[in-house]
N, CA, C and O of each residue as an XYZ file, in Angstrom:
464
protein
N       0.824     -1.196      0.000
C       0.000      0.000      0.000
C       0.867      1.258      0.000
O       0.602      2.190     -0.759
N       1.889      1.292      0.836
C       2.754      2.454      0.907
C       3.522      2.647     -0.393
O       3.757      3.782     -0.806
N       3.918      1.552     -1.045
C       4.645      1.637     -2.300
C       3.756      2.244     -3.390
O       4.244      3.016     -4.216
N       2.482      1.913     -3.407
C       1.553      2.459     -4.385
C       1.376      3.956     -4.177
O       1.369      4.718     -5.144
N       1.235      4.385     -2.931
C       1.113      5.816     -2.642
C       2.375      6.552     -3.057
O       2.304      7.662     -3.585
N       3.531      5.940     -2.821
C       4.796      6.557     -3.210
C       4.873      6.701     -4.727
O       5.299      7.738     -5.236
N       4.464      5.668     -5.439
C       4.493      5.723     -6.910
C       3.545      6.802     -7.434
O       3.887      7.532     -8.364
N       2.373      6.903     -6.848
C       1.422      7.937     -7.268
C       1.965      9.328     -6.974
O       1.839     10.240     -7.791
N       2.568      9.481     -5.805
C       3.170     10.756     -5.447
C       4.304     11.098     -6.412
O       4.417     12.238     -6.863
N       5.130     10.124     -6.722
C       6.244     10.327     -7.637
C       5.736     10.668     -9.049
O       6.279     11.556     -9.705
N       4.725      9.982     -9.498
C       4.151     10.254    -10.821
C       3.570     11.668    -10.867
O       3.746     12.384    -11.853
N       2.885     12.061     -9.812
C       2.328     13.414     -9.743
C       3.409     14.476     -9.731
O       3.271     15.515    -10.377
N       4.475     14.222     -9.006
C       5.598     15.155     -8.941
C       6.266     15.284    -10.304
O       6.575     16.391    -10.745
N       6.488     14.164    -10.967
C       7.097     14.196    -12.299
C       6.219     14.947    -13.295
O       6.731     15.698    -14.126
N       4.917     14.755    -13.222
C       3.999     15.474    -14.107
C       4.048     16.963    -13.821
O       4.105     17.771    -14.749
N       4.028     17.332    -12.560
C       4.072     18.747    -12.189
C       5.363     19.405    -12.663
O       5.349     20.551    -13.113
N       6.459     18.699    -12.564
C       7.740     19.250    -13.003
C       7.839     19.332    -14.515
O       8.544     20.194    -15.038
N       7.150     18.456    -15.223
C       7.245     18.449    -16.684
C       6.304     19.447    -17.341
O       6.511     19.784    -18.506
N       5.280     19.934    -16.651
C       4.337     20.874    -17.255
C       5.005     22.156    -17.743
O       4.742     22.571    -18.871
N       5.852     22.799    -16.950
C       6.508     24.000    -17.463
C       7.386     23.717    -18.673
O       7.559     24.587    -19.526
N       7.941     22.518    -18.758
C       8.775     22.164    -19.898
C       7.917     22.053    -21.154
O       8.364     22.423    -22.240
N       6.703     21.552    -21.022
C       5.825     21.380    -22.170
C       5.269     22.713    -22.654
O       5.015     22.864    -23.849
N       5.074     23.666    -21.785
C       4.498     24.945    -22.166
C       5.579     25.813    -22.805
O       6.734     25.809    -22.381
N       5.178     26.550    -23.826
C       6.103     27.437    -24.520
C       6.078     28.798    -23.831
O       5.020     29.267    -23.413
N       7.252     29.432    -23.713
C       7.294     30.782    -23.172
C       7.573     31.764    -24.316
O       7.802     31.349    -25.452
N       7.552     33.048    -24.015
C       7.721     34.066    -25.050
C       9.072     33.933    -25.749
O       9.151     34.054    -26.971
N      10.122     33.686    -24.993
C      11.446     33.559    -25.597
C      11.479     32.399    -26.596
O      12.067     32.522    -27.670
N      10.860     31.295    -26.251
C      10.806     30.147    -27.155
C       9.948     30.462    -28.377
O      10.263     30.037    -29.488
N       8.865     31.207    -28.169
C       8.006     31.590    -29.290
C       8.754     32.490    -30.263
O       8.644     32.329    -31.478
N       9.518     33.440    -29.722
C      10.305     34.324    -30.577
C      11.339     33.520    -31.373
O      11.565     33.787    -32.554
N      11.955     32.550    -30.728
C      12.943     31.710    -31.401
C      12.297     30.851    -32.488
O      12.936     30.548    -33.496
N      11.041     30.459    -32.293
C      10.339     29.603    -33.247
C       9.656     30.390    -34.369
O       9.197     29.796    -35.345
N       9.586     31.701    -34.242
C       8.821     32.507    -35.198
C       9.312     32.361    -36.631
O       8.506     32.132    -37.533
N      10.586     32.487    -36.857
C      11.122     32.402    -38.214
C      10.798     31.048    -38.858
O      10.390     30.977    -40.017
N      10.984     29.997    -38.092
C      10.706     28.656    -38.617
C       9.222     28.462    -38.917
O       8.868     27.893    -39.949
N       8.350     28.933    -38.018
C       6.913     28.748    -38.255
C       6.441     29.576    -39.449
O       5.521     29.174    -40.161
N       7.075     30.741    -39.668
C       6.754     31.521    -40.862
C       7.234     30.790    -42.111
O       6.505     30.704    -43.100
N       8.450     30.267    -42.071
C       9.005     29.541    -43.217
C       8.189     28.301    -43.559
O       8.073     27.927    -44.727
N       7.631     27.672    -42.544
C       6.807     26.477    -42.752
C       5.400     26.822    -43.219
O       4.617     25.928    -43.540
N       5.073     28.109    -43.261
C       3.744     28.516    -43.690
C       2.670     28.315    -42.638
O       1.487     28.222    -42.967
N       3.072     28.245    -41.370
C       2.112     28.031    -40.291
C       1.511     29.330    -39.774
O       0.356     29.353    -39.349
N       2.286     30.414    -39.805
C       1.823     31.708    -39.325
C       2.197     32.785    -40.333
O       3.106     32.610    -41.145
N       1.481     33.899    -40.267
C       1.771     35.007    -41.159
C       1.414     36.330    -40.513
O       0.801     36.379    -39.447
N       1.813     37.400    -41.182
C       1.556     38.752    -40.684
C       0.226     39.270    -41.219
O      -0.189     38.953    -42.333
N      -0.427     40.076    -40.389
C      -1.721     40.661    -40.737
C      -1.602     42.187    -40.746
O      -0.732     42.743    -40.076
N      -2.463     42.858    -41.493
C      -2.400     44.322    -41.540
C      -2.747     45.005    -40.216
O      -2.516     46.205    -40.061
N      -3.294     44.262    -39.271
C      -3.643     44.847    -37.976
C      -2.486     44.837    -36.982
O      -2.662     45.211    -35.823
N      -1.290     44.407    -37.432
C      -0.122     44.421    -36.567
C       0.095     43.158    -35.761
O       1.015     43.086    -34.947
N      -0.737     42.173    -35.979
C      -0.629     40.932    -35.220
C      -0.368     39.761    -36.147
O      -0.648     39.820    -37.345
N       0.175     38.692    -35.573
C       0.348     37.455    -36.309
C      -0.993     36.754    -36.442
O      -1.897     36.957    -35.631
N      -1.108     35.942    -37.455
C      -2.290     35.112    -37.620
C      -1.878     33.676    -37.885
O      -0.778     33.415    -38.371
N      -2.753     32.760    -37.567
C      -2.515     31.339    -37.803
C      -2.952     31.010    -39.225
O      -4.114     31.196    -39.584
N      -2.014     30.522    -40.031
C      -2.314     30.095    -41.393
C      -2.744     28.636    -41.378
O      -3.756     28.268    -41.975
N      -1.965     27.809    -40.687
C      -2.294     26.394    -40.497
C      -2.255     26.115    -39.001
O      -1.235     26.316    -38.341
N      -3.366     25.658    -38.490
C      -3.494     25.470    -37.050
C      -2.777     24.206    -36.575
O      -3.106     23.087    -36.968
N      -1.791     24.434    -35.720
C      -1.124     23.359    -34.987
C      -0.979     23.866    -33.558
O      -1.156     25.054    -33.287
N      -0.662     22.967    -32.663
C      -0.461     23.394    -31.274
C       0.661     24.431    -31.200
O       0.568     25.415    -30.466
N       1.711     24.194    -31.968
C       2.861     25.109    -31.960
C       2.503     26.465    -32.568
O       2.832     27.503    -31.993
N       1.838     26.468    -33.715
C       1.496     27.747    -34.350
C       0.557     28.558    -33.476
O       0.695     29.778    -33.387
N      -0.381     27.910    -32.838
C      -1.317     28.598    -31.936
C      -0.564     29.225    -30.761
O      -0.843     30.360    -30.374
N       0.389     28.482    -30.195
C       1.151     28.990    -29.047
C       2.031     30.168    -29.450
O       2.102     31.166    -28.733
N       2.702     30.055    -30.595
C       3.561     31.140    -31.074
C       2.738     32.400    -31.285
O       3.124     33.477    -30.832
N       1.616     32.273    -31.964
C       0.764     33.429    -32.254
C       0.249     34.061    -30.966
O       0.283     35.284    -30.830
N      -0.220     33.267    -30.031
C      -0.773     33.827    -28.801
C       0.286     34.577    -27.999
O       0.068     35.713    -27.580
N       1.425     33.939    -27.790
C       2.458     34.563    -26.972
C       3.009     35.841    -27.610
O       3.175     36.855    -26.932
N       3.287     35.790    -28.893
C       3.837     36.972    -29.556
C       2.787     38.066    -29.668
O       3.107     39.241    -29.483
N       1.552     37.714    -29.964
C       0.507     38.737    -30.039
C       0.244     39.383    -28.683
O      -0.023     40.583    -28.613
N       0.314     38.616    -27.625
C       0.155     39.205    -26.284
C       1.257     40.227    -26.021
O       0.998     41.305    -25.488
N       2.495     39.881    -26.399
C       3.623     40.804    -26.203
C       3.474     42.034    -27.095
O       3.744     43.155    -26.663
N       3.045     41.822    -28.340
C       2.832     42.953    -29.243
C       1.739     43.876    -28.705
O       1.892     45.097    -28.714
N       0.648     43.292    -28.241
C      -0.466     44.093    -27.719
C       0.002     44.970    -26.556
O      -0.357     46.144    -26.469
N       0.798     44.393    -25.673
C       1.319     45.155    -24.536
C       2.217     46.293    -25.013
O       2.141     47.405    -24.489
N       3.058     46.024    -25.994
C       3.958     47.057    -26.512
C       3.179     48.140    -27.264
O       3.484     49.324    -27.123
N       2.189     47.753    -28.050
C       1.367     48.737    -28.768
C       0.635     49.646    -27.784
O       0.535     50.853    -28.002
N       0.131     49.068    -26.713
C      -0.564     49.840    -25.684
C       0.392     50.822    -25.019
O       0.047     51.981    -24.790
N       1.597     50.348    -24.711
C       2.610     51.216    -24.097
C       2.964     52.374    -25.027
O       3.039     53.522    -24.587
N       3.181     52.081    -26.307
C       3.521     53.126    -27.273
C       2.382     54.122    -27.458
O       2.619     55.324    -27.582
N       1.163     53.632    -27.475
C       0.000     54.513    -27.634
C      -0.103     55.471    -26.454
O      -0.324     56.667    -26.645
N       0.054     54.962    -25.249
C       0.003     55.824    -24.060
C       1.140     56.840    -24.073
O       0.936     58.021    -23.791
N       2.330     56.367    -24.400
C       3.517     57.224    -24.408
C       3.370     58.373    -25.406
O       3.856     59.477    -25.159
N       2.699     58.115    -26.536
C       2.577     59.117    -27.592
C       1.190     59.750    -27.663
O       0.899     60.531    -28.569
N       0.337     59.404    -26.697
C      -1.017     59.949    -26.620
C      -1.783     59.780    -27.936
O      -2.379     60.722    -28.458
N      -1.746     58.543    -28.454
C      -2.496     58.213    -29.666
C      -3.287     56.927    -29.412
O      -3.079     56.253    -28.403
N      -4.171     56.604    -30.308
C      -5.003     55.413    -30.164
C      -4.190     54.149    -30.432
O      -3.300     54.141    -31.282
N      -4.499     53.099    -29.707
C      -3.842     51.809    -29.907
C      -4.064     51.342    -31.348
O      -3.161     50.772    -31.961
N      -5.257     51.581    -31.886
C      -5.559     51.173    -33.264
C      -4.608     51.824    -34.264
O      -4.256     51.217    -35.275
N      -4.195     53.052    -33.984
C      -3.247     53.731    -34.876
C      -1.877     53.048    -34.816
O      -1.227     52.865    -35.845
N      -1.446     52.677    -33.626
C      -0.169     51.974    -33.480
C      -0.252     50.621    -34.181
O       0.684     50.225    -34.876
N      -1.360     49.913    -34.005
C      -1.539     48.615    -34.654
C      -1.472     48.747    -36.174
O      -0.838     47.928    -36.840
N      -2.121     49.767    -36.724
C      -2.133     49.961    -38.176
C      -0.729     50.253    -38.711
O      -0.335     49.721    -39.748
N       0.013     51.088    -38.010
C       1.382     51.412    -38.424
C       2.259     50.160    -38.341
O       3.025     49.865    -39.259
N       2.139     49.435    -37.240
C       2.923     48.211    -37.062
C       2.553     47.170    -38.111
O       3.423     46.466    -38.623
N       1.281     47.071    -38.428
C       0.834     46.118    -39.442
C       1.401     46.435    -40.812
O       1.844     45.542    -41.533
N       1.384     47.697    -41.162
C       1.933     48.113    -42.456
C       3.424     47.789    -42.530
O       3.905     47.268    -43.537
N       4.148     48.099    -41.461
C       5.590     47.812    -41.429
C       5.850     46.311    -41.482
O       6.769     45.864    -42.168
N       5.047     45.534    -40.765
C       5.233     44.084    -40.749
C       5.008     43.487    -42.135
O       5.754     42.607    -42.564
N       3.974     43.970    -42.839
C       3.712     43.466    -44.188
C       4.859     43.827    -45.128
O       5.264     43.015    -45.960
N       5.378     45.037    -44.994
C       6.491     45.471    -45.840
C       7.750     44.651    -45.575
O       8.486     44.323    -46.505
N       7.999     44.319    -44.310
C       9.215     43.602    -43.926
C       9.120     42.090    -44.101
O      10.132     41.394    -44.014
N       7.932     41.582    -44.344
C       7.766     40.138    -44.482
C       8.589     39.629    -45.662
O       8.562     40.204    -46.750
N       9.308     38.559    -45.431
C      10.158     37.969    -46.465
C       9.312     37.381    -47.585
O       8.190     36.922    -47.369
N       9.880     37.406    -48.787
C       9.211     36.783    -49.928
C       8.963     35.309    -49.637
O       9.824     34.621    -49.088
N       7.788     34.834    -50.005
C       7.421     33.444    -49.772
C       6.705     33.192    -48.459
O       6.122     32.125    -48.268
N       6.740     34.168    -47.540
C       6.013     34.026    -46.281
C       4.590     34.553    -46.465
O       4.317     35.337    -47.375
N       3.695     34.111    -45.593
C       2.288     34.467    -45.729
C       1.966     35.836    -45.124
O       2.478     36.220    -44.073
N       1.099     36.549    -45.833
C       0.510     37.786    -45.346
C      -0.985     37.716    -45.618
O      -1.428     37.017    -46.528
N      -1.747     38.438    -44.829
C      -3.200     38.448    -44.981
C      -3.586     39.660    -45.824
O      -3.360     40.804    -45.430
N      -4.169     39.392    -46.983
C      -4.614     40.436    -47.904
C      -6.089     40.214    -48.203
O      -6.482     39.148    -48.677
N      -6.901     41.226    -47.924
C      -8.348     41.150    -48.184
C      -8.971     39.866    -47.634
O      -9.822     39.250    -48.275
N      -8.533     39.476    -46.438
C      -9.110     38.312    -45.765
C      -8.580     36.972    -46.236
O      -9.066     35.931    -45.793
N      -7.592     36.971    -47.124
C      -7.030     35.725    -47.648
C      -5.533     35.656    -47.371
O      -4.822     36.653    -47.495
N      -5.066     34.478    -46.998
C      -3.644     34.265    -46.798
C      -2.996     34.043    -48.145
O      -3.399     33.155    -48.895
N      -1.989     34.849    -48.457
C      -1.251     34.721    -49.719
C       0.243     34.766    -49.411
O       0.676     35.382    -48.437
N       1.012     34.106    -50.255
C       2.464     34.181    -50.120
C       2.936     35.488    -50.734
O       2.532     35.850    -51.839
N       3.784     36.182    -50.016
C       4.305     37.451    -50.513
C       5.246     37.180    -51.685
O       6.103     36.298    -51.624
N       5.065     37.961    -52.754
C       5.896     37.804    -53.963
C       6.679     39.049    -54.208
O       7.438     39.121    -55.174
């Protein structure tokens, strides 16, 4: 009986320790961004945020983490310059579309297209 409780406790401890390893953090998302763009999983949108082109667990995590960081930065810039967040998003979106590498996806008129 005691051995079973120990095994359950050990299994629970191992699971708890492995959860942070399984979750992606912002630094890992930033490191994965170039690859996920090259694979056609994510792309840039005119609103200044990333979008999911092909839904995978990884693409969803990259988009969420990076968009959360972008949203925070856009909000900070808007407050600092006394302008609307939407204006910062539009400027950032335009720059992101311009800087997107050829062959990567961008959102144009609601459709994902490869930049040429």
